VEXDREN-2710 file (C-alpha; in Angstrom, 1 decimal):
% VEXDREN-2710
k/r/px/py/pz
1/MET/52.9/237.8/69.8
2/ALA/52.2/235.4/72.5
3/LYS/48.9/233.4/72.4
4/PHE/46.3/234.3/75.1
5/TYR/46.3/230.7/76.4
6/GLU/50.2/230.4/76.9
7/LYS/49.9/232.2/80.4
8/PHE/47.5/229.4/81.4
9/ILE/49.9/226.7/80.3
10/GLN/52.8/228.3/82.1
11/ASN/50.7/228.8/85.3
12/SER/49.7/225.0/85.1
13/LYS/53.5/224.0/84.8
14/GLU/54.5/226.2/87.7
15/GLY/51.6/224.6/89.7
16/GLU/52.9/221.3/88.9
17/LEU/56.5/222.0/89.9
18/LYS/55.3/223.5/93.3
19/ASN/53.4/220.3/93.9
20/ARG/56.5/218.3/93.3
21/ARG/58.5/220.5/95.7
22/ARG/55.7/220.2/98.3
23/GLU/56.0/216.4/97.9
24/TYR/59.8/216.5/98.2
25/ASN/59.5/218.7/101.5
26/LYS/57.0/216.2/102.9
27/ARG/59.4/213.4/102.5
28/ARG/62.0/215.5/104.0
29/ASP/60.0/216.3/107.1
30/ASP/59.1/212.5/107.4
31/PHE/62.7/211.6/107.3
32/PHE/63.6/214.0/110.2
33/ALA/60.7/212.8/112.2
34/LYS/62.0/209.2/111.9
35/GLN/65.5/210.5/112.8
36/ARG/64.1/211.8/116.1
37/GLU/62.8/208.4/117.2
38/VAL/64.6/206.5/119.9
39/LYS/67.6/204.5/118.4
40/GLY/68.5/200.9/119.1
41/SER/70.2/199.9/122.3
42/LYS/73.3/198.8/120.5
43/GLU/74.3/202.5/119.9
44/VAL/76.4/203.8/122.7
45/ASP/77.8/207.2/123.8
46/PHE/81.4/207.3/122.5
47/SER/82.5/209.2/125.4
48/LYS/81.5/206.5/127.8
49/THR/83.3/203.8/125.9
50/THR/86.2/202.2/127.9
51/LYS/87.4/199.7/125.3
52/ASP/90.8/200.9/124.3
53/PHE/92.4/198.0/122.3
54/PRO/92.4/197.9/118.5
55/ASP/89.5/196.4/116.5
56/ALA/91.5/196.1/113.3
57/GLN/94.9/196.4/111.7
58/ILE/95.9/198.3/108.5
59/VAL/97.0/195.8/105.8
60/SER/97.7/198.4/103.2
61/SER/96.8/202.1/102.3
62/GLU/96.8/204.3/99.4
63/ASN/96.5/208.1/99.1
64/MET/93.8/209.3/96.6
65/PHE/95.6/212.6/95.9
66/ASN/98.8/212.7/94.2
67/LEU/100.2/216.2/94.9
68/SER/103.5/215.7/92.8
69/GLY/102.4/213.2/90.1
70/LEU/102.9/215.5/87.2
71/ASP/106.1/215.2/85.0
72/SER/108.4/218.2/84.9
73/ASP/106.9/219.7/81.6
74/ALA/103.3/219.4/82.9
75/GLN/104.2/220.7/86.3
76/LYS/105.8/223.8/84.6
77/ALA/102.8/224.4/82.3
78/LEU/100.5/224.2/85.5
79/GLU/102.6/226.6/87.3
80/ASN/102.7/229.0/84.5
81/TYR/99.2/228.7/83.4
82/ASP/98.6/232.3/83.8
83/GLN/101.3/233.1/81.2
84/ILE/99.7/230.6/78.8
85/VAL/96.4/232.4/79.0
86/GLN/98.1/235.8/78.8
87/GLU/99.8/234.6/75.5
88/ILE/96.4/233.6/73.9
89/ARG/94.2/236.6/75.1
90/PRO/96.3/239.3/76.8
91/LEU/95.0/241.8/79.2
92/ASN/96.5/245.2/79.5
93/THR/98.0/246.7/82.8
94/TYR/94.6/248.2/83.8
95/GLN/92.7/245.0/83.2
96/LEU/95.1/242.9/85.1
97/LYS/94.8/245.3/88.0
98/LEU/91.0/244.9/88.1
99/LEU/91.3/241.0/87.7
100/PRO/91.2/240.4/91.5
101/LYS/88.1/242.4/91.7
102/ASP/86.5/240.6/88.8
103/ILE/87.4/237.3/90.4
104/ARG/85.7/238.2/93.7
105/GLU/82.5/239.4/92.0
106/LEU/82.3/236.2/89.9
107/SER/82.8/234.1/92.9
108/HIS/79.8/235.7/94.5
109/LYS/77.8/234.9/91.4
110/LEU/78.9/231.3/91.5
111/THR/78.1/230.9/95.2
112/ASP/75.8/233.0/97.2
113/GLU/74.4/234.8/94.2
114/ARG/74.1/231.8/91.9
115/GLU/70.2/231.7/92.0
116/GLU/70.3/235.2/90.3
117/ARG/73.0/234.7/87.6
118/ARG/71.9/234.4/84.1
119/MET/72.6/231.1/82.1
120/GLY/74.9/232.7/79.5
121/TYR/77.2/234.5/82.0
122/MET/80.2/232.8/80.4
123/ASN/79.6/234.7/77.2
124/ALA/80.7/238.0/78.9
125/THR/84.3/238.8/78.2
126/GLN/85.0/240.0/81.6
127/GLU/83.5/237.1/83.4
128/LEU/85.0/234.6/81.1
129/SER/88.3/236.1/81.5
130/ALA/88.0/235.9/85.3
131/TYR/86.7/232.4/85.2
132/VAL/89.5/231.0/82.9
133/ARG/92.3/232.8/84.8
134/TYR/91.2/231.8/88.2
135/PHE/88.5/229.1/88.6
136/THR/89.8/227.0/85.6
137/TRP/93.3/227.0/87.1
138/TRP/92.1/225.8/90.4
139/ASN/90.0/223.1/88.7
140/LEU/93.2/222.0/86.8
141/VAL/94.9/221.6/90.3
142/ARG/91.9/219.5/91.5
143/PHE/91.6/217.3/88.4
144/THR/95.4/216.7/87.7
145/THR/95.7/215.8/91.5
146/ILE/93.0/213.1/91.0
147/PHE/93.9/211.8/87.5
148/SER/97.6/211.5/88.2
149/LYS/97.0/209.0/90.8
150/LEU/94.6/206.7/89.0
151/ASP/95.6/203.4/87.6
152/SER/96.1/203.3/83.8
153/SER/93.2/200.7/83.5
154/ALA/90.8/203.5/84.8
155/PHE/90.6/205.0/81.4
156/ASN/91.5/202.0/79.2
157/LEU/91.5/204.2/76.0
158/LYS/93.1/203.1/72.8
159/ASP/93.9/204.7/69.4
160/GLY/90.7/205.8/67.6
161/ASP/88.6/206.1/70.9
162/VAL/86.1/208.9/71.4
163/CYS/85.9/211.0/74.6
164/LEU/83.0/213.3/75.5
165/ASP/83.2/216.3/77.8
166/ILE/79.7/217.7/78.6
167/GLY/79.7/221.3/79.9
168/SER/83.3/221.5/78.7
169/GLY/83.7/225.3/79.3
170/PRO/87.3/226.2/78.5
171/LEU/88.1/222.5/78.0
172/THR/89.3/221.9/81.7
173/ILE/89.0/218.2/81.6
174/PRO/90.9/217.6/78.3
175/CYS/93.6/220.1/79.5
176/ALA/93.8/218.2/82.9
177/LEU/94.1/214.9/81.2
178/TRP/96.8/215.9/78.8
179/LEU/98.8/217.2/81.7
180/SER/98.3/214.4/84.1
181/ARG/98.2/211.2/81.8
182/PRO/101.4/210.9/79.7
183/GLU/100.4/207.7/78.3
184/LEU/97.2/209.2/76.9
185/ARG/99.1/212.0/75.1
186/ASN/100.4/209.1/72.8
187/LYS/96.9/208.0/71.9
188/ARG/94.9/209.3/68.9
189/LEU/91.8/210.3/70.5
190/THR/88.9/212.4/69.6
191/PHE/87.4/214.7/72.1
192/TYR/83.9/216.0/71.6
193/CYS/83.7/219.2/73.8
194/MET/80.1/220.3/74.4
195/ASP/78.9/223.5/75.9
196/ILE/76.3/226.2/75.3
197/SER/79.0/228.9/75.0
198/GLN/80.8/228.9/71.8
199/SER/83.2/231.6/72.8
200/THR/84.2/229.6/75.8
201/LEU/84.8/226.5/73.9
202/SER/86.9/228.5/71.3
203/PHE/89.0/230.0/74.2
204/GLY/89.4/226.5/75.7
205/GLU/90.7/224.9/72.4
206/ASP/93.3/227.7/72.2
207/ILE/94.4/226.9/75.7
208/PHE/94.4/223.2/75.1
209/MET/96.5/223.6/71.9
210/THR/99.0/225.7/73.6
211/ILE/99.4/223.4/76.5
212/ALA/99.8/220.4/74.0
213/ALA/102.6/222.5/72.2
214/LYS/104.5/222.8/75.5
215/VAL/103.9/219.4/76.8
216/ARG/104.8/217.0/74.2
217/PRO/104.0/213.2/73.8
218/SER/106.8/210.9/74.6
219/GLU/106.6/208.8/71.4
220/ASP/107.9/210.3/68.1
221/ASP/105.1/209.2/65.9
222/ALA/102.3/210.2/68.2
223/PRO/100.0/213.1/67.1
224/SER/100.9/216.5/68.5
225/HIS/97.4/216.8/70.1
226/TRP/94.0/215.2/70.3
227/ASN/91.4/215.9/67.8
228/ILE/89.1/218.5/69.3
229/VAL/85.4/218.7/68.0
230/ARG/83.5/221.6/69.5
231/VAL/79.9/220.9/69.9
232/LYS/77.6/223.9/70.8
233/GLY/74.7/222.7/73.2
234/GLY/73.8/221.1/76.4
235/ILE/73.5/217.5/77.6
236/GLY/71.3/215.6/75.1
237/THR/72.8/217.3/72.1
238/PRO/73.7/214.5/69.5
239/VAL/77.3/213.6/68.7
240/ARG/78.3/211.3/65.8
241/LYS/80.0/208.5/67.7
242/LYS/79.6/206.7/71.2
243/ALA/82.1/207.8/73.7
244/ASN/84.5/205.5/75.6
245/PHE/85.1/208.2/78.3
246/ILE/82.4/210.7/79.4
247/SER/83.0/213.6/81.8
248/CYS/80.9/216.3/83.3
249/ALA/82.6/218.8/85.7
250/ASN/80.8/221.4/87.4
251/MET/77.8/221.2/85.1
252/PHE/74.9/219.6/87.0
253/ASN/74.9/222.3/89.7
254/GLU/73.8/224.7/87.1
255/LEU/71.1/222.5/85.9
256/TYR/69.4/221.4/89.2
257/GLN/69.5/224.8/90.8
258/LYS/67.2/226.1/88.0
259/ASN/65.0/223.0/88.1
260/HIS/62.3/222.6/90.6
261/GLU/61.8/218.8/90.2
262/ASN/62.9/216.3/92.8
263/PRO/66.6/215.8/92.7
264/GLU/66.0/212.0/92.3
265/ILE/64.1/212.6/89.1
266/ILE/66.6/214.9/87.8
267/ALA/69.5/212.6/88.5
268/GLU/67.6/209.6/86.8
269/ASN/66.9/211.6/83.7
270/GLN/70.4/212.9/83.5
271/THR/71.8/209.5/83.9
272/LYS/69.7/208.2/80.9
273/LEU/71.2/210.9/78.8
274/LEU/74.7/210.1/79.8
275/MET/73.9/206.4/79.0
276/ASP/72.8/207.4/75.5
277/TYR/76.3/208.7/74.8
278/ALA/78.3/205.6/76.4
279/ALA/79.9/203.0/74.3
280/GLU/80.5/199.5/75.6
281/GLY/83.1/199.5/78.3
282/ALA/82.9/203.2/78.9
283/SER/83.9/205.0/82.0
284/LEU/82.6/208.2/83.5
285/PHE/84.0/211.1/85.6
286/ILE/81.4/213.3/87.3
287/ALA/82.6/216.2/89.6
288/GLU/80.8/218.9/91.3
289/PRO/81.7/221.6/93.9
290/GLY/82.3/220.3/97.4
291/MET/79.1/221.5/99.0
292/PRO/76.1/219.4/100.5
293/VAL/73.6/219.9/97.6
294/ALA/76.2/219.0/95.0
295/ALA/77.4/216.0/97.0
296/ARG/73.9/214.7/97.2
297/PHE/73.4/215.0/93.6
298/VAL/76.7/213.2/92.9
299/SER/75.5/210.3/95.2
300/LEU/72.2/210.2/93.2
301/ILE/74.1/209.9/89.9
302/ARG/76.1/207.1/91.5
303/SER/73.0/205.2/92.5
304/ASN/71.7/205.4/88.9
305/LEU/75.0/204.2/87.5
306/LEU/75.1/201.2/89.8
307/LYS/71.6/200.4/88.4
308/LYS/73.1/200.4/84.9
309/ASP/75.7/197.9/86.1
310/PHE/78.6/200.2/86.5
311/SER/81.3/199.7/89.1
312/MET/82.9/202.5/91.3
313/VAL/86.7/203.2/90.7
314/VAL/87.2/206.1/93.1
315/PRO/86.4/207.3/95.6
316/CYS/84.1/204.7/96.6
317/PRO/85.6/201.5/98.1
318/HIS/82.6/199.5/97.3
319/ASP/79.5/199.3/95.1
320/GLY/76.9/199.2/97.8
321/LYS/74.6/201.7/99.2
322/CYS/76.2/205.3/99.7
323/PRO/76.6/205.9/103.5
324/MET/77.4/209.5/102.9
325/ASN/74.5/210.4/100.5
326/GLY/74.0/213.9/102.1
327/LEU/70.2/213.4/102.3
328/TYR/68.8/216.8/103.5
329/ALA/72.3/217.9/104.4
330/ARG/71.6/221.5/103.4
331/TYR/68.6/221.6/105.7
332/GLY/70.6/220.5/108.6
333/GLY/70.1/216.7/108.3
334/SER/72.4/214.2/110.1
335/ALA/73.5/212.4/107.0
336/LYS/77.1/213.0/106.1
337/TRP/77.9/214.3/102.6
338/CYS/80.7/213.0/100.6
339/ASN/83.5/215.4/99.7
340/PHE/87.2/215.4/99.8
341/SER/89.8/217.9/100.6
342/PHE/93.5/218.2/100.2
343/SER/96.2/220.7/101.1
344/THR/97.0/223.4/98.6
345/GLU/100.6/223.8/99.7
346/ASN/101.8/222.4/96.5
347/ALA/99.6/224.4/94.3
348/PRO/101.3/227.0/92.0
349/ALA/102.6/229.8/94.0
350/LYS/101.2/232.6/91.6
351/LEU/97.7/231.0/91.9
352/LEU/97.9/231.1/95.7
353/LYS/99.0/234.7/95.5
354/LEU/96.1/235.5/93.1
355/SER/93.7/233.8/95.5
356/LYS/94.9/235.9/98.4
357/THR/94.9/239.2/96.4
358/SER/91.3/238.4/95.3
359/GLY/90.2/238.0/98.9
360/LEU/89.8/234.3/98.5
361/PRO/92.7/232.8/100.3
362/LYS/92.6/229.0/100.0
363/ASP/94.6/226.4/102.0
364/ARG/92.3/223.6/101.2
365/ALA/90.9/222.5/97.7
366/VAL/87.6/220.6/98.0
367/ILE/85.7/218.4/95.5
368/SER/82.8/215.9/95.4
369/PHE/83.2/213.4/92.5
370/VAL/82.9/209.9/91.3
371/PHE/84.7/207.8/88.7
372/ALA/82.8/204.9/87.4
373/SER/83.6/202.1/84.9
374/SER/81.3/199.5/83.2
375/LYS/84.0/197.1/83.9
376/LYS/83.8/195.4/87.4
377/GLN/86.5/196.2/90.0
378/ASN/88.4/193.5/92.0
379/SER/88.4/193.7/95.7
380/ASP/89.7/191.5/98.5
381/LYS/86.8/189.9/100.3
382/ASP/88.8/189.2/103.4
383/LEU/89.6/192.8/104.0
384/LEU/87.3/195.9/104.9
385/SER/88.2/198.8/102.7
386/LEU/87.6/202.3/104.0
387/ARG/87.8/205.7/102.2
388/VAL/88.6/208.5/104.7
389/ALA/86.2/211.1/104.0
390/SER/86.9/213.8/106.5
391/ASP/89.6/215.8/108.1
392/SER/90.6/214.7/111.6
393/ILE/88.1/215.3/114.4
394/TRP/89.0/215.3/118.1
395/LEU/87.1/212.8/120.3
396/PRO/86.7/212.5/123.9
397/GLY/89.9/211.4/125.7
398/ASN/92.0/213.4/123.3
399/ARG/91.7/210.9/120.5
400/GLN/91.7/211.4/116.9
401/GLY/88.9/210.3/114.7
402/PHE/88.0/210.3/111.0
403/TYR/84.6/209.6/109.2
404/CYS/85.0/207.0/106.6
405/CYS/82.9/205.2/103.9
406/SER/82.6/201.4/103.7
407/LYS/80.4/198.7/102.4
408/LYS/79.3/198.2/105.9
409/GLY/78.1/201.8/106.1
410/LEU/79.4/205.0/107.9
411/VAL/82.6/204.3/110.0
412/LEU/84.1/206.4/112.7
413/LEU/87.8/205.4/112.6
414/VAL/89.4/205.9/116.0
415/ASN/93.1/206.5/115.6
416/LEU/94.5/205.2/119.0
417/ASP/98.2/205.9/118.5
418/GLY/98.5/208.8/116.2
419/LYS/99.0/207.1/112.8
420/LYS/99.3/209.5/109.9
421/ILE/95.9/209.5/108.0
422/THR/94.7/212.1/105.5
423/CYS/91.5/212.9/103.9
424/GLY/90.9/210.7/100.8
425/GLU/93.2/207.9/101.8
426/ARG/92.0/204.3/101.2
427/LEU/92.6/202.0/104.1
428/ASN/92.4/198.2/103.8
429/LEU/91.7/196.7/107.2
430/LYS/91.9/193.2/108.7
431/LEU/89.4/193.2/111.5
432/THR/90.5/191.7/114.8
433/THR/87.2/192.1/116.5
434/ASP/84.1/190.5/115.2
435/PHE/82.0/192.9/113.1
436/SER/78.9/192.0/115.1
437/ALA/80.6/193.1/118.3
438/LEU/81.6/196.6/117.1
439/GLN/79.7/199.5/118.7
440/LYS/78.2/202.5/117.2
441/ASP/78.6/206.1/118.0
442/LYS/75.5/207.6/119.5
443/LYS/75.9/211.0/117.9
444/SER/76.5/209.9/114.2
445/SER/75.3/206.2/114.3
446/ALA/78.6/205.4/112.6
447/ILE/80.3/202.0/113.2
448/MET/83.3/202.6/115.6
449/ILE/86.6/200.9/114.5
450/LYS/89.7/201.5/116.6
451/ILE/93.1/201.1/115.0
END
């Protein structure tokens, strides 16, 4: 039986949380007030700019998304992922017929109804089945596309190293790494897979083992799979060893939507918990849905990692202040929010068909993420590196533009002669115009660079 005084303690906590939210809202309103102030004279209206010669030339470029980076066995496993799941936990004909409806309903719970969904929703058989057969499949497409492009030094894992996947769900990250990194299949790694749902972890381990049986290591003496250790619990649950690689995918959004503290405080506390797990020289992968509030939180985690002397591997082309931090973006703020999209034209045909049948057609896959390492990254100081962080936008004069991230701040890249540029691409530029002479776009305050 509850003690009579517990309701007063609860009311006190709720009052404290409301006060924190009021403080956050006040800072938000103050921010908007400053944004409405008259800006400096150096900012110009882009539509009235007449300067049409390039400010820089592209020295090199690299696409962040590798749409065909998987070997043949991995590609086949990804394309037939639905059959793998069906082998493990088959659905009958009637259940398969209802699957699109179940997927659509779960999609509502994960998006517009996420405030009402219960924390243990993944323990329900019907919802778990829909999640694994659809959302996990799309996440595998996203993560393998990113992982397959990274340099081998990004992971820097050796035999005996430990990996920790927090909020692992159906072991999406371990499966994605096994599919996309052939050199890691040959390593003797231990993966601690942590989640509050034991049934989801069990399902995921079966999926991982089946994938590992179909996609073999290249070395004869390599183990047939990694050592999977299931850990029931949330972030903060102790594990036996420090981790050389830590991942959290689509986990924090469930945490901060139920927490009324300031996002800055939540991010700081979560970063401390991550650091408690990290071994010397560790790397981290944090991924969240490509929406403003999630992108804002990823940016806050990034800031805290920089304070811990981590360096950004991707997508950030620098270790400076984030110019696309999404501050108040969900309230209509002018700050851009960092997210990346790529075409799904090379996604598994059966997955695209399932999306369409479920009423969720998808021609673009979107993600907000950061990959960080405690080892410093090398950069060419003579070049300005940009990360293209938007699809193309049309500017006055029928010109094409892209918003980009750089160590100098937000950049509006103006594509004068129709160069092929894609979202997520990294461009290394050599400026031909003095940086101090570059103008700013009046609408976005972005530095304008014509190429």
